[in-house]
C-alpha positions, 0 to 999 in steps of 0.5 A: 554307471557301468552295468555288467552283462554276463552270458555265453549266448551272444544273441541273448547279450545283444537282446539285453543290451538293446533293452538296457540301451533304451534307458541311456543310463548305463555304460554296458560291459560284456562278459562271455561267462562267469569266469570272464566276468570275475576276471574283470571284477578282479581287475577293478571293475565295480559295476552298479548292477550285474545281469547274469545268465545261470547256465554257462561254461567255466563258471555258472551264474549261481557260482558267480553270484556266490563269489560276488556275495562273499567278496566284501567289495562286491557284495553290494552289487545288485545281481539280476539273473537272466535265464531260461531255467524256470524251475522252482529250485533254481529260482529259490537258490537265486533268491536265497543267495541274494539276487534282486531279480530273475528274468526269464529267457527268451526276453519279451520286451514289454514284460522284461521292461516292466520287470527291469523298472521294478528292479531299478526302483529298488537299486538305482535310487540307492545310487542317485536319489529320484529328482522328485525326492530331491526337490521335496527334500530341498523344497524347490521346483524342477526349474531350480533343481535344473539350475543347481545341476547345471551349475554343478556340471559347470563347476565340474567342467572347469574344476576337474583338471585343476584338482588333478593338476594340484594332486600331480603337483603334490598340493594334496591339501588344496586338492582335498578342499576342492574334492570336499566341495564336490562331495558336498555338492553330490550329497546336496543333490542326492548323488549317493553313489559318486559321493561314496566313490569320492569318499574313498578317493580322497582318503590318504594320499589321493591318486590323481588318476583315480580321482580323475576317473571318479570326477568324470563319473560325477559329471556323468551322474549329473548328466543322468540326473538332468535327463531324469529330471527332464523326463519326469517333467515331460511325462509328469512322473519320476521316470527313468531317462 
């Protein structure tokens, strides 16, 4: 999962990267201001979450938030504003525009982490179901869910190259059947975000390169779910890994 960090202050970017790296669930992408971030998204970046400073040259965080919310392809991306601006008008404007969180700088690790975890509960469970919820839905225990996820990971390891090869050979019907099987696995295991990506990738004439990228993201999502499952088993909670 790609998370976008937008801040013209390199020290603030590094501090936030350090905080987010602890969770081990993000591929962190940096942008030095709103304009650079917007260029990345115009070039195809679709982050699962965006952390953005408010006061920046060229394009402010508020302007970037407005632009993202007005774009149908980016409106669903959760945006967390990270700023030293604490005045009521700025915070109210951010909330009105649809920001899912507002973290004050300078960052204090414990407070920021508590705030982040509240945000993650709101946003990340929309991307992948909490393992405890998956187990309840499937009426299975952690060992069995671990077996499901491990088997799915093995299926992807051996099958990703075959799907891409079929597409490159023009065997779209056979490739689509295999993609459908992967999509079913994603839905069964609560991997909502990558299931949606597969839905998009398999429409029309699937592009081998796009499908390869999505299948790699599916594999990474399975790995993250296994980490979340093991973390939950270790501390008795559905904690983020």
